[in-house]
C-alpha positions as a Markdown table, in Angstrom:
| # | Residue | x | y | z |
|---|---|---|---|---|
| 1 | Met | -65.3 | 62.7 | -57.2 |
| 2 | Thr | -63.8 | 59.3 | -57.9 |
| 3 | Arg | -62.0 | 60.7 | -60.9 |
| 4 | Arg | -60.7 | 63.6 | -59.0 |
| 5 | Leu | -59.4 | 61.5 | -56.2 |
| 6 | Leu | -57.8 | 59.1 | -58.7 |
| 7 | Leu | -56.1 | 62.0 | -60.5 |
| 8 | Ser | -54.8 | 63.4 | -57.3 |
| 9 | Tyr | -53.3 | 60.1 | -56.2 |
| 10 | Leu | -51.7 | 59.6 | -59.6 |
| 11 | Ser | -50.4 | 63.1 | -59.8 |
| 12 | Leu | -48.7 | 62.8 | -56.5 |
| 13 | Ile | -47.1 | 59.4 | -57.4 |
| 14 | Leu | -46.1 | 60.7 | -60.8 |
| 15 | Leu | -44.4 | 63.7 | -59.1 |
| 16 | Val | -42.6 | 61.4 | -56.6 |
| 17 | Leu | -41.4 | 59.1 | -59.5 |
| 18 | Leu | -40.2 | 62.1 | -61.5 |
| 19 | Cys | -38.3 | 63.5 | -58.5 |
| 20 | Leu | -36.7 | 60.1 | -57.9 |
| 21 | Glu | -36.1 | 58.5 | -61.3 |
| 22 | Val | -35.1 | 61.6 | -63.4 |
| 23 | Pro | -32.2 | 62.6 | -61.0 |
| 24 | Phe | -31.2 | 58.9 | -60.7 |
| 25 | Gly | -31.1 | 58.4 | -64.4 |
| 26 | Tyr | -29.2 | 61.7 | -65.0 |
| 27 | Val | -26.6 | 60.8 | -62.3 |
| 28 | Tyr | -26.3 | 57.3 | -63.6 |
| 29 | Ala | -25.7 | 58.5 | -67.2 |
| 30 | Arg | -23.1 | 61.0 | -66.1 |
| 31 | Gly | -21.3 | 58.4 | -63.9 |
| 32 | Glu | -21.2 | 55.9 | -66.7 |
| 33 | Thr | -19.9 | 58.5 | -69.2 |
| 34 | Ser | -17.2 | 59.6 | -66.7 |
| 35 | Arg | -16.1 | 56.0 | -66.0 |
| 36 | Phe | -16.0 | 55.3 | -69.7 |
| 37 | Gly | -13.9 | 58.4 | -70.4 |
| 38 | Asn | -11.5 | 57.7 | -67.5 |
| 39 | Ser | -11.1 | 54.0 | -68.6 |
| 40 | Gly | -10.4 | 55.0 | -72.2 |
| 41 | Gln | -8.0 | 57.7 | -71.2 |
| 42 | Gln | -6.0 | 55.3 | -68.9 |
| 43 | Gly | -5.9 | 52.7 | -71.7 |
| 44 | Ala | -4.5 | 55.3 | -74.1 |
| 45 | Val | -1.9 | 56.4 | -71.6 |
| 46 | Met | -0.8 | 52.8 | -71.0 |
| 47 | Leu | -0.6 | 52.1 | -74.8 |
| 48 | Ala | 1.4 | 55.3 | -75.3 |
| 49 | Glu | 3.9 | 54.3 | -72.6 |
| 50 | Val | 4.4 | 50.8 | -74.2 |
| 51 | Leu | 4.8 | 52.2 | -77.7 |
| 52 | Glu | 7.3 | 54.9 | -76.5 |
| 53 | Glu | 9.5 | 52.2 | -75.1 |
| 54 | Lys | 9.3 | 50.3 | -78.4 |
| 55 | Val | 10.2 | 53.4 | -80.4 |
| 56 | Glu | 13.0 | 54.2 | -78.0 |
| 57 | Glu | 14.4 | 50.7 | -78.3 |
| 58 | Glu | 14.1 | 51.0 | -82.1 |
| 59 | Ala | 11.7 | 48.1 | -82.2 |
| 60 | Ala | 9.2 | 49.9 | -84.4 |
| 61 | Ser | 8.4 | 46.7 | -86.2 |
| 62 | Asp | 6.6 | 45.6 | -83.1 |
| 63 | Val | 4.3 | 48.6 | -83.0 |
| 64 | Pro | 1.7 | 47.4 | -85.5 |
| 65 | Gln | 1.3 | 44.1 | -83.6 |
| 66 | Val | 0.9 | 45.8 | -80.2 |
| 67 | Val | -1.6 | 48.4 | -81.7 |
| 68 | Ala | -3.6 | 45.6 | -83.4 |
| 69 | Gly | -3.9 | 43.6 | -80.2 |
| 70 | Phe | -5.0 | 46.7 | -78.2 |
| 71 | Ala | -7.6 | 47.7 | -80.9 |
| 72 | Arg | -9.0 | 44.2 | -81.0 |
| 73 | Arg | -9.4 | 44.0 | -77.2 |
| 74 | Thr | -11.0 | 47.5 | -76.8 |
| 75 | Ser | -12.9 | 47.6 | -80.2 |
| 76 | Ser | -11.2 | 50.9 | -80.8 |
| 77 | His | -9.4 | 52.7 | -83.6 |
| 78 | Val | -5.7 | 53.4 | -83.0 |
| 79 | Ile | -3.4 | 55.7 | -85.0 |
| 80 | Val | 0.3 | 56.1 | -84.0 |
| 81 | Val | 2.6 | 58.8 | -85.3 |
| 82 | Asp | 6.3 | 59.4 | -84.7 |
| 83 | Ser | 7.9 | 62.5 | -83.3 |
| 84 | Thr | 7.5 | 64.3 | -86.6 |
| 85 | Gly | 3.8 | 63.5 | -87.0 |
| 86 | Lys | 4.1 | 60.9 | -89.6 |
| 87 | Val | 1.9 | 57.8 | -89.3 |
| 88 | Leu | 3.7 | 54.7 | -88.0 |
| 89 | Thr | 0.6 | 52.4 | -88.1 |
| 90 | Asp | -3.2 | 52.5 | -88.3 |
| 91 | Ser | -5.2 | 49.7 | -86.7 |
| 92 | Arg | -7.9 | 50.0 | -89.4 |
| 93 | Asn | -5.6 | 51.0 | -92.3 |
| 94 | Thr | -7.6 | 54.1 | -93.1 |
| 95 | Val | -4.5 | 56.3 | -93.1 |
| 96 | Ala | -1.4 | 55.3 | -95.1 |
| 97 | Thr | 1.9 | 54.8 | -93.3 |
| 98 | Gly | 4.0 | 57.9 | -93.6 |
| 99 | Thr | 1.1 | 60.4 | -93.9 |
| 100 | Asp | 1.9 | 63.6 | -92.1 |
| 101 | Leu | -0.8 | 64.3 | -89.4 |
| 102 | Ser | 1.2 | 66.9 | -87.5 |
| 103 | Gly | -1.3 | 69.6 | -88.6 |
| 104 | Glu | -4.2 | 68.1 | -86.8 |
| 105 | Pro | -4.9 | 69.8 | -83.4 |
| 106 | Asp | -4.9 | 66.8 | -81.2 |
| 107 | Ile | -1.8 | 65.3 | -82.8 |
| 108 | Ala | 0.0 | 68.7 | -82.6 |
| 109 | Ser | -0.9 | 68.9 | -78.9 |
| 110 | Ala | 0.4 | 65.4 | -78.2 |
| 111 | Leu | 3.6 | 66.2 | -80.0 |
| 112 | Gly | 3.9 | 69.2 | -77.7 |
| 113 | Asn | 3.7 | 66.8 | -74.8 |
| 114 | Arg | 0.0 | 67.7 | -74.0 |
| 115 | Ser | -2.8 | 65.1 | -73.8 |
| 116 | Thr | -6.3 | 65.8 | -75.1 |
| 117 | Thr | -9.7 | 64.1 | -74.7 |
| 118 | Gly | -13.2 | 64.7 | -76.2 |
| 119 | Thr | -16.1 | 63.4 | -78.2 |
| 120 | Arg | -16.8 | 63.8 | -81.9 |
| 121 | Gln | -18.5 | 62.1 | -84.8 |
| 122 | Asp | -16.1 | 59.5 | -86.3 |
| 123 | Pro | -16.8 | 58.4 | -89.9 |
| 124 | Val | -14.6 | 55.3 | -89.5 |
| 125 | Leu | -16.5 | 54.0 | -86.5 |
| 126 | Gly | -19.8 | 55.3 | -87.9 |
| 127 | Gly | -21.1 | 57.4 | -85.0 |
| 128 | Glu | -20.2 | 59.4 | -81.9 |
| 129 | Ala | -16.9 | 58.4 | -80.4 |
| 130 | Phe | -14.6 | 59.3 | -77.5 |
| 131 | Val | -11.1 | 60.3 | -78.6 |
| 132 | Ala | -8.0 | 60.3 | -76.4 |
| 133 | Thr | -4.7 | 61.5 | -77.8 |
| 134 | Met | -1.7 | 60.9 | -75.7 |
| 135 | Pro | 2.0 | 61.7 | -76.1 |
| 136 | Gly | 4.5 | 58.8 | -75.8 |
| 137 | Ser | 7.2 | 60.7 | -73.9 |
| 138 | Ser | 10.1 | 60.2 | -71.5 |
| 139 | Gly | 10.5 | 63.4 | -69.6 |
| 140 | Thr | 10.2 | 66.2 | -72.0 |
| 141 | Thr | 11.2 | 64.1 | -75.0 |
| 142 | Val | 8.3 | 63.0 | -77.2 |
| 143 | Arg | 9.0 | 60.0 | -79.3 |
| 144 | Cys | 5.5 | 59.2 | -80.6 |
| 145 | Ala | 1.8 | 60.2 | -80.2 |
| 146 | Val | -1.1 | 57.8 | -79.9 |
| 147 | Arg | -4.7 | 58.6 | -80.9 |
| 148 | Val | -7.3 | 56.1 | -79.5 |
| 149 | Thr | -10.9 | 56.4 | -80.7 |
| 150 | Tyr | -13.6 | 54.5 | -78.7 |
| 151 | Pro | -17.1 | 54.0 | -80.1 |
| 152 | Leu | -19.8 | 55.3 | -77.8 |
| 153 | Gly | -22.6 | 53.2 | -79.2 |
| 154 | Gly | -22.4 | 50.6 | -76.5 |
| 155 | Leu | -22.4 | 53.2 | -73.7 |
| 156 | Thr | -25.3 | 55.1 | -75.3 |
| 157 | Glu | -27.3 | 51.8 | -75.6 |
| 158 | Lys | -26.6 | 51.0 | -72.0 |
| 159 | Ile | -27.8 | 54.4 | -70.8 |
| 160 | Arg | -30.9 | 54.1 | -73.0 |
| 161 | Asp | -31.7 | 50.7 | -71.6 |
| 162 | Thr | -31.4 | 52.1 | -68.1 |
| 163 | Trp | -33.8 | 54.8 | -68.9 |
| 164 | Leu | -36.2 | 52.2 | -70.4 |
| 165 | Val | -36.0 | 50.2 | -67.2 |
| 166 | Leu | -36.7 | 53.2 | -65.1 |
| 167 | Ala | -39.7 | 54.1 | -67.3 |
| 168 | Ala | -41.0 | 50.5 | -67.1 |
| 169 | Val | -40.6 | 50.6 | -63.3 |
| 170 | Gly | -42.5 | 53.9 | -63.3 |
| 171 | Val | -45.3 | 52.6 | -65.4 |
| 172 | Gly | -45.6 | 49.5 | -63.3 |
| 173 | Val | -45.7 | 51.7 | -60.1 |
| 174 | Leu | -48.4 | 53.9 | -61.7 |
| 175 | Ala | -50.4 | 50.9 | -62.8 |
| 176 | Thr | -50.3 | 49.4 | -59.3 |
| 177 | Val | -51.1 | 52.7 | -57.7 |
| 178 | Thr | -54.0 | 53.2 | -60.2 |
| 179 | Val | -55.6 | 49.9 | -59.1 |
| 180 | Ile | -55.1 | 50.7 | -55.4 |
| 181 | Ala | -56.2 | 54.3 | -55.8 |
| 182 | Phe | -59.3 | 53.3 | -57.7 |
| 183 | Ala | -60.3 | 50.8 | -55.1 |
| 184 | Leu | -59.6 | 53.4 | -52.3 |
| 185 | Ser | -61.5 | 56.1 | -54.2 |
| 186 | Arg | -64.5 | 53.9 | -54.7 |
| 187 | Trp | -64.4 | 53.0 | -51.0 |
| 188 | Ile | -64.3 | 56.6 | -50.0 |
| 189 | Thr | -67.0 | 57.8 | -52.5 |
| 190 | Arg | -69.4 | 54.9 | -52.2 |
| 191 | Pro | -71.1 | 56.6 | -49.2 |
| 192 | Val | -71.2 | 59.9 | -51.0 |
| 193 | Arg | -72.9 | 58.3 | -54.0 |
| 194 | Ala | -75.4 | 56.6 | -51.6 |
| 195 | Leu | -76.0 | 60.0 | -50.0 |
| 196 | Glu | -76.6 | 61.6 | -53.5 |
| 197 | Arg | -79.1 | 58.9 | -54.4 |
| 198 | Ala | -80.9 | 59.3 | -51.1 |
| 199 | Thr | -81.0 | 63.1 | -51.5 |
| 200 | Thr | -82.6 | 62.7 | -54.9 |
| 201 | Gln | -85.1 | 60.3 | -53.5 |
| 202 | Leu | -85.8 | 62.7 | -50.6 |
| 203 | Ala | -86.4 | 65.5 | -53.1 |
| 204 | Asn | -88.9 | 63.2 | -54.9 |
| 205 | Gly | -90.7 | 62.7 | -51.6 |
| 206 | Asp | -89.6 | 59.3 | -50.3 |
| 207 | Ile | -86.3 | 57.5 | -49.5 |
| 208 | Lys | -86.5 | 54.0 | -50.8 |
| 209 | Asp | -82.8 | 53.2 | -50.5 |
| 210 | Pro | -81.3 | 54.9 | -47.4 |
| 211 | Pro | -77.5 | 55.2 | -47.3 |
| 212 | Ala | -75.6 | 52.5 | -45.4 |
| 213 | Thr | -74.1 | 53.7 | -42.2 |
| 214 | Asp | -71.3 | 51.0 | -42.1 |
| 215 | Leu | -69.4 | 51.8 | -45.2 |
| 216 | Gly | -66.6 | 54.3 | -45.9 |
| 217 | Pro | -64.5 | 56.4 | -43.6 |
| 218 | Pro | -65.8 | 57.1 | -40.1 |
| 219 | Glu | -66.6 | 60.7 | -40.9 |
| 220 | Leu | -68.8 | 59.7 | -43.9 |
| 221 | Arg | -70.5 | 57.0 | -41.8 |
| 222 | Gln | -71.4 | 59.6 | -39.2 |
| 223 | Leu | -72.6 | 61.9 | -42.0 |
| 224 | Ala | -74.8 | 59.1 | -43.4 |
| 225 | Ser | -76.2 | 58.4 | -40.0 |
| 226 | Ser | -77.1 | 62.0 | -39.4 |
| 227 | Phe | -78.6 | 62.3 | -42.9 |
| 228 | Thr | -80.7 | 59.2 | -42.4 |
| 229 | His | -82.0 | 60.6 | -39.1 |
| 230 | Thr | -82.7 | 64.0 | -40.6 |
| 231 | Ala | -84.5 | 62.5 | -43.6 |
| 232 | Ser | -86.6 | 60.3 | -41.5 |
| 233 | Arg | -87.7 | 63.3 | -39.4 |
| 234 | Leu | -88.5 | 65.3 | -42.5 |
| 235 | Gln | -90.5 | 62.5 | -44.0 |
| 236 | His | -92.5 | 62.2 | -40.8 |
| 237 | Leu | -93.2 | 66.0 | -40.8 |
| 238 | Leu | -94.2 | 65.9 | -44.4 |
| 239 | Arg | -96.5 | 63.0 | -43.9 |
| 240 | Ala | -98.0 | 64.8 | -40.9 |
| 241 | Gln | -98.5 | 68.0 | -42.9 |
| 242 | Glu | -100.0 | 66.1 | -45.8 |
| 243 | Ala | -102.4 | 64.3 | -43.5 |
| 244 | Phe | -103.3 | 67.6 | -41.8 |
| 245 | Ala | -104.1 | 69.1 | -45.2 |
| 246 | Ser | -106.2 | 66.2 | -46.3 |
| 247 | Glu | -108.1 | 66.0 | -43.0 |
| 248 | Ala | -108.6 | 69.8 | -42.8 |
| 249 | Ser | -110.0 | 69.8 | -46.3 |
| 250 | His | -112.8 | 67.6 | -45.2 |
| 251 | Gln | -113.3 | 68.8 | -41.6 |
| 252 | Leu | -113.4 | 72.5 | -42.5 |
| 253 | Lys | -115.7 | 72.2 | -45.5 |
| 254 | Thr | -118.6 | 70.6 | -43.6 |
| 255 | Pro | -118.9 | 73.2 | -40.7 |
| 256 | Leu | -118.5 | 76.1 | -43.1 |
| 257 | Thr | -121.2 | 74.7 | -45.3 |
| 258 | Ser | -123.5 | 74.1 | -42.3 |
| 259 | Leu | -122.9 | 77.6 | -41.0 |
| 260 | Arg | -123.8 | 79.1 | -44.4 |
| 261 | Leu | -127.0 | 77.1 | -44.5 |
| 262 | Arg | -128.0 | 78.1 | -41.0 |
| 263 | Leu | -127.5 | 81.7 | -41.8 |
| 264 | Glu | -129.6 | 81.4 | -44.9 |
| 265 | Asn | -132.3 | 79.7 | -42.9 |
| 266 | Phe | -132.5 | 82.8 | -40.7 |
| 267 | Glu | -133.6 | 84.9 | -43.7 |
| 268 | Pro | -137.4 | 84.4 | -43.3 |
| 269 | Tyr | -137.4 | 85.3 | -39.6 |
| 270 | Leu | -135.2 | 88.4 | -39.7 |
| 271 | Asp | -136.4 | 92.0 | -39.8 |
| 272 | Pro | -135.9 | 93.5 | -43.3 |
| 273 | Arg | -133.5 | 96.0 | -41.7 |
| 274 | Ala | -131.1 | 93.1 | -40.8 |
| 275 | Gln | -131.1 | 91.6 | -44.3 |
| 276 | Gly | -128.0 | 93.5 | -45.3 |
| 277 | Ser | -126.0 | 92.2 | -42.3 |
| 278 | Leu | -127.2 | 88.7 | -43.1 |
| 279 | Asp | -126.0 | 89.0 | -46.7 |
| 280 | Glu | -122.6 | 90.3 | -45.5 |
| 281 | Ala | -122.3 | 87.4 | -43.0 |
| 282 | Val | -123.1 | 84.8 | -45.7 |
| 283 | Gly | -120.6 | 86.5 | -48.0 |
| 284 | Glu | -117.9 | 86.4 | -45.3 |
| 285 | Val | -118.6 | 82.7 | -44.8 |
| 286 | Glu | -118.3 | 82.0 | -48.5 |
| 287 | Arg | -115.0 | 84.1 | -48.6 |
| 288 | Leu | -113.7 | 82.1 | -45.6 |
| 289 | Gly | -114.5 | 78.9 | -47.5 |
| 290 | Arg | -112.7 | 80.0 | -50.5 |
| 291 | Met | -109.7 | 81.1 | -48.4 |
| 292 | Val | -109.5 | 77.7 | -46.7 |
| 293 | His | -109.8 | 76.1 | -50.1 |
| 294 | Gly | -106.9 | 78.2 | -51.5 |
| 295 | Leu | -104.7 | 77.5 | -48.4 |
| 296 | Leu | -105.2 | 73.8 | -48.8 |
| 297 | Ala | -104.4 | 74.0 | -52.5 |
| 298 | Leu | -101.2 | 75.9 | -51.8 |
| 299 | Ala | -100.2 | 73.5 | -49.1 |
| 300 | Arg | -100.6 | 70.5 | -51.4 |
| 301 | Leu | -98.8 | 72.3 | -54.2 |
| 302 | Glu | -95.8 | 73.0 | -52.0 |
| 303 | Asn | -95.7 | 69.5 | -50.5 |
| 304 | Ser | -96.4 | 67.6 | -53.8 |
| 305 | Ala | -93.6 | 66.3 | -56.0 |
| 306 | Thr | -94.2 | 67.3 | -59.6 |
| 307 | Thr | -92.6 | 66.5 | -63.0 |
| 308 | Pro | -93.0 | 69.0 | -65.8 |
| 309 | Glu | -94.4 | 67.6 | -69.0 |
| 310 | Pro | -94.5 | 69.1 | -72.5 |
| 311 | Thr | -97.8 | 71.0 | -72.9 |
| 312 | Asp | -99.1 | 72.6 | -76.1 |
| 313 | Leu | -99.4 | 76.3 | -75.1 |
| 314 | Asp | -101.3 | 77.3 | -78.2 |
| 315 | Thr | -104.0 | 74.7 | -77.6 |
| 316 | Val | -104.4 | 75.6 | -73.9 |
| 317 | Val | -104.6 | 79.4 | -74.6 |
| 318 | Ala | -107.2 | 78.9 | -77.3 |
| 319 | Asp | -109.2 | 76.6 | -75.1 |
| 320 | Arg | -109.2 | 78.8 | -72.1 |
| 321 | Ala | -109.9 | 81.9 | -74.2 |
| 322 | Ala | -113.0 | 80.2 | -75.7 |
| 323 | Met | -114.1 | 79.1 | -72.3 |
| 324 | Trp | -113.9 | 82.6 | -70.8 |
| 325 | Thr | -115.3 | 84.5 | -73.8 |
| 326 | Ala | -119.0 | 83.8 | -72.9 |
| 327 | Phe | -118.5 | 84.8 | -69.3 |
| 328 | Ala | -116.6 | 87.9 | -70.2 |
| 329 | Ala | -119.3 | 88.9 | -72.6 |
| 330 | Glu | -121.8 | 89.1 | -69.7 |
| 331 | His | -119.5 | 91.9 | -68.3 |
| 332 | Leu | -119.2 | 93.6 | -71.7 |
| 333 | Val | -115.5 | 92.6 | -71.9 |
| 334 | Asp | -113.8 | 91.0 | -74.9 |
| 335 | Ile | -110.9 | 88.5 | -74.8 |
| 336 | Ala | -108.4 | 88.6 | -77.6 |
| 337 | Val | -105.5 | 86.2 | -78.4 |
| 338 | Ser | -102.4 | 87.4 | -80.3 |
| 339 | Gly | -98.9 | 86.2 | -81.0 |
| 340 | Pro | -97.3 | 83.5 | -83.2 |
| 341 | Ser | -97.6 | 79.8 | -82.7 |
| 342 | Ile | -95.3 | 78.7 | -79.8 |
| 343 | Gly | -95.7 | 75.0 | -79.6 |
| 344 | Arg | -94.9 | 73.0 | -76.4 |
| 345 | Val | -93.6 | 74.3 | -73.1 |
| 346 | Trp | -92.7 | 72.6 | -69.9 |
| 347 | Ala | -95.5 | 72.7 | -67.2 |
| 348 | Ile | -96.9 | 70.3 | -64.6 |
| 349 | Pro | -100.1 | 68.6 | -65.7 |
| 350 | Gly | -103.1 | 71.0 | -65.6 |
| 351 | Ala | -101.0 | 73.9 | -64.4 |
| 352 | Leu | -101.3 | 76.1 | -67.5 |
| 353 | Glu | -105.1 | 75.9 | -67.3 |
| 354 | Gln | -105.1 | 77.0 | -63.7 |
| 355 | Ile | -102.6 | 79.8 | -64.4 |
| 356 | Ile | -104.6 | 81.2 | -67.2 |
| 357 | Asp | -108.0 | 80.8 | -65.4 |
| 358 | Asn | -106.7 | 82.6 | -62.3 |
| 359 | Leu | -105.1 | 85.5 | -64.3 |
| 360 | Leu | -108.3 | 85.9 | -66.5 |
| 361 | Ser | -110.5 | 85.8 | -63.5 |
| 362 | Asn | -108.5 | 88.5 | -61.7 |
| 363 | Ala | -108.3 | 90.6 | -64.9 |
| 364 | Leu | -112.0 | 90.3 | -65.5 |
| 365 | Arg | -112.9 | 91.6 | -62.1 |
| 366 | Ile | -111.0 | 94.9 | -62.6 |
| 367 | Ser | -111.7 | 95.4 | -66.3 |
| 368 | Pro | -114.3 | 98.1 | -67.1 |
| 369 | Pro | -117.1 | 97.5 | -69.6 |
| 370 | Gly | -116.1 | 97.9 | -73.2 |
| 371 | Ser | -112.4 | 97.0 | -72.5 |
| 372 | Val | -110.3 | 94.1 | -73.9 |
| 373 | Ile | -108.3 | 91.5 | -72.1 |
| 374 | Thr | -105.4 | 90.3 | -74.3 |
| 375 | Leu | -103.6 | 86.9 | -74.2 |
| 376 | Ala | -100.3 | 87.6 | -76.0 |
| 377 | Lys | -97.7 | 84.8 | -76.7 |
| 378 | Thr | -94.2 | 86.1 | -77.3 |
| 379 | Pro | -91.0 | 84.0 | -78.0 |
| 380 | Val | -88.0 | 85.7 | -76.2 |
| 381 | Gly | -84.5 | 85.2 | -77.7 |
| 382 | Glu | -82.3 | 85.9 | -80.7 |
| 383 | Asp | -83.7 | 82.9 | -82.7 |
| 384 | Pro | -87.5 | 82.8 | -82.7 |
| 385 | Arg | -87.3 | 79.1 | -83.8 |
| 386 | Ala | -85.4 | 78.2 | -80.7 |
| 387 | Pro | -86.3 | 80.9 | -78.1 |
| 388 | Ala | -84.6 | 81.1 | -74.7 |
| 389 | His | -88.0 | 81.2 | -73.1 |
| 390 | Val | -91.7 | 82.0 | -73.9 |
| 391 | Ala | -93.6 | 84.8 | -72.4 |
| 392 | Leu | -97.4 | 84.6 | -72.0 |
| 393 | His | -98.9 | 88.1 | -71.3 |
| 394 | Val | -102.4 | 88.6 | -69.8 |
| 395 | Ile | -103.0 | 92.3 | -70.3 |
| 396 | Asp | -106.1 | 94.1 | -69.0 |
| 397 | Gln | -107.2 | 97.8 | -69.2 |
| 398 | Gly | -108.1 | 98.2 | -65.6 |
| 399 | Pro | -106.9 | 100.7 | -63.0 |
| 400 | Gly | -103.5 | 98.9 | -62.7 |
| 401 | Met | -101.2 | 98.9 | -59.7 |
| 402 | Ser | -98.4 | 101.0 | -58.4 |
| 403 | Glu | -94.8 | 99.6 | -58.3 |
| 404 | Gly | -95.0 | 98.9 | -54.6 |
| 405 | Glu | -98.3 | 97.1 | -55.0 |
| 406 | Arg | -97.0 | 95.0 | -57.8 |
| 407 | Gln | -94.0 | 93.9 | -55.6 |
| 408 | Arg | -96.4 | 92.8 | -52.8 |
| 409 | Ala | -99.0 | 91.3 | -55.1 |
| 410 | Phe | -97.6 | 87.7 | -54.7 |
| 411 | Asp | -97.7 | 87.9 | -50.8 |
| 412 | Arg | -100.4 | 85.6 | -49.4 |
| 413 | Phe | -103.6 | 87.3 | -48.3 |
| 414 | Trp | -102.4 | 90.7 | -49.5 |
| 415 | Arg | -105.0 | 92.9 | -51.2 |
| 416 | Ala | -104.8 | 96.4 | -52.5 |
| 417 | Ala | -106.1 | 99.0 | -50.1 |
| 418 | Asp | -108.8 | 100.1 | -52.6 |
| 419 | Ala | -109.9 | 96.6 | -53.6 |
| 420 | Tyr | -113.6 | 96.4 | -54.0 |
| 421 | His | -114.0 | 92.7 | -54.9 |
| 422 | Asp | -114.2 | 89.7 | -52.6 |
| 423 | Gly | -110.8 | 88.1 | -53.5 |
| 424 | Thr | -108.9 | 86.0 | -50.9 |
| 425 | Gly | -105.4 | 87.2 | -51.8 |
| 426 | Leu | -104.3 | 83.7 | -52.7 |
| 427 | Gly | -104.8 | 83.6 | -56.5 |
| 428 | Leu | -101.4 | 85.1 | -57.5 |
| 429 | Pro | -99.4 | 82.9 | -54.9 |
| 430 | Ile | -101.0 | 79.8 | -56.5 |
| 431 | Val | -100.1 | 81.1 | -60.0 |
| 432 | Gln | -96.6 | 81.7 | -58.9 |
| 433 | Gln | -96.3 | 78.2 | -57.3 |
| 434 | Leu | -97.7 | 76.5 | -60.4 |
| 435 | Thr | -95.4 | 78.4 | -62.7 |
| 436 | Arg | -92.2 | 77.8 | -60.7 |
| 437 | Ala | -93.1 | 74.1 | -60.4 |
| 438 | Gly | -92.7 | 74.0 | -64.2 |
| 439 | Gly | -89.3 | 75.8 | -64.2 |
| 440 | Gly | -90.8 | 79.2 | -65.1 |
| 441 | Asp | -91.7 | 82.4 | -63.3 |
| 442 | Val | -94.4 | 85.1 | -63.2 |
| 443 | Ala | -94.2 | 88.9 | -62.8 |
| 444 | Leu | -96.5 | 91.9 | -62.9 |
| 445 | Asp | -95.7 | 94.9 | -65.1 |
| 446 | Ala | -97.5 | 98.1 | -65.9 |
| 447 | Ala | -99.3 | 97.7 | -69.2 |
| 448 | Pro | -98.9 | 100.4 | -71.9 |
| 449 | Gly | -101.7 | 102.9 | -71.7 |
| 450 | Gly | -102.7 | 101.8 | -68.2 |
| 451 | Gly | -103.8 | 98.5 | -66.7 |
| 452 | Leu | -101.7 | 95.5 | -65.7 |
| 453 | Asp | -99.5 | 93.1 | -67.7 |
| 454 | Ala | -99.2 | 89.7 | -66.0 |
| 455 | Val | -96.1 | 88.0 | -67.6 |
| 456 | Val | -95.8 | 84.2 | -67.3 |
| 457 | Arg | -92.3 | 83.0 | -68.4 |
| 458 | Leu | -92.2 | 79.4 | -69.5 |
| 459 | Gln | -89.4 | 77.1 | -70.8 |
| 460 | Pro | -89.7 | 75.7 | -74.4 |
| 461 | Ala | -90.1 | 71.9 | -74.3 |
| 462 | Asp | -88.5 | 71.3 | -77.7 |
| 463 | Thr | -85.1 | 72.6 | -76.9 |
| 464 | Arg | -84.6 | 71.9 | -73.2 |
| 465 | Arg | -84.7 | 69.1 | -70.7 |
| 466 | Pro | -87.3 | 69.2 | -67.9 |
| 467 | Pro | -86.4 | 72.0 | -65.6 |
| 468 | Thr | -87.2 | 69.8 | -62.6 |
| 469 | Ala | -87.0 | 66.0 | -62.1 |
| 470 | Arg | -89.8 | 65.4 | -59.5 |
| 471 | Arg | -92.6 | 63.0 | -60.0 |
| 472 | Ser | -96.1 | 64.3 | -59.6 |
| 473 | Arg | -98.0 | 62.5 | -56.8 |
| 474 | Thr | -100.9 | 64.9 | -56.5 |
| 475 | Gly | -101.2 | 66.7 | -59.8 |
| 476 | Ala | -104.9 | 66.0 | -60.4 |
| 477 | Arg | -105.8 | 66.4 | -56.7 |
| 478 | Ala | -104.0 | 69.8 | -56.5 |
| 479 | Arg | -105.9 | 71.1 | -59.5 |
| 480 | His | -109.2 | 69.9 | -58.1 |
| 481 | Asp | -108.5 | 71.5 | -54.7 |
| 482 | Ala | -107.4 | 74.8 | -56.2 |
| 483 | Ala | -110.1 | 77.4 | -55.7 |
| 484 | Pro | -112.4 | 78.1 | -58.7 |
| 485 | Pro | -110.9 | 80.6 | -61.1 |
| 486 | Ala | -113.8 | 82.9 | -61.1 |
| 487 | Arg | -113.5 | 83.3 | -57.3 |
| 488 | Met | -109.7 | 83.9 | -57.0 |
| 489 | Gly | -108.6 | 87.4 | -56.1 |
| 490 | Trp | -105.5 | 89.5 | -56.3 |
């Protein structure tokens, strides 16, 4: 922002300088050129009148002396011809006396009693020159013609010096304005930079350096004051919510555990016909406990600040597959791992383990005996060595879901109408929250041949910066509070 403000100030001043100095320099150059031409023409006219009198009085011997004096005073080159066009004298002796110049256009015009002026390159003076050719006449009688050539080097240098002065003034003004504009831009943007730092700190969970409310323009001061008030309110609400989650975690576990124990203690005293109702009540209490556990885990995940770290996907997948193989074997289900070696991906600490555990747990519940759950790793992109992202597929051979059910599967507490298991409807929301915290995403697709394909998209850690820049304050605690994988439901 400072750079843009500085550029806007300098652009405006540069435009003003160009609108002022360029016309001034152009008008000045034209004025000096016009004055020089008028002065040279007047000098040539006066010289022609003097020489006409000398020729008329038959004092031609005085002509060279008069011409030499004029040429010396004006630094010019003077050639005088008689009425027939023959040279009477040349101030620089470049043309011999008696040479006929009547054929030259300007001399011919002067002998015809017409004066001419103009500029041309003069080899004698060595550059551009102003030429004035005047007739020496009395009435209609032309007795001589005078050609005066003035060098334009001095005029050109004077005009160039003027342009240099104008340029120096412009540069000086720009330098001064740059200093002033930089100071002004810094003064204006300082509160904005402070707000940016405070916003970043707020995103990380705590404002350590609140923006000053007494710097910058009044509008930015008011904005800083409003931001500080809003941030303080948000921090208070976040602390209150975190405190509630922490206290509820302890306060709800104890009465639910006590209730389950009391129900189990009723078993010896109940009629056998009520045993089924007691089992259902104990099951509902356990499901309520898991639901509270999942809600607290979600609340802590949403309120916690997390920083993704490079995590070896191959190692985590192999470890979790080995961990779940024995449990899956009890249900006559196999777990297979496929795909090339991927390497490291961005994920918050412990998130990949929870994601895979939840997806395997849910897949195992709906997988029929004799089926296979596949963990497939796939690099996505034109270059497999530097993929755009990595896809981890958890594919089961269960009944699958309709398109409408797959779209609602990530809603909290949602369960399929024909669900026969005791899930809480919080497993997939937790998976989605953990995946997005690492800069990825998760989706459900129909698997080829039936079943469900849970696709977890992750960012490669070797080719990208961390997708988020938040520090983890509750990484281990969130993982600990997440419900056990074997008890999470769709």
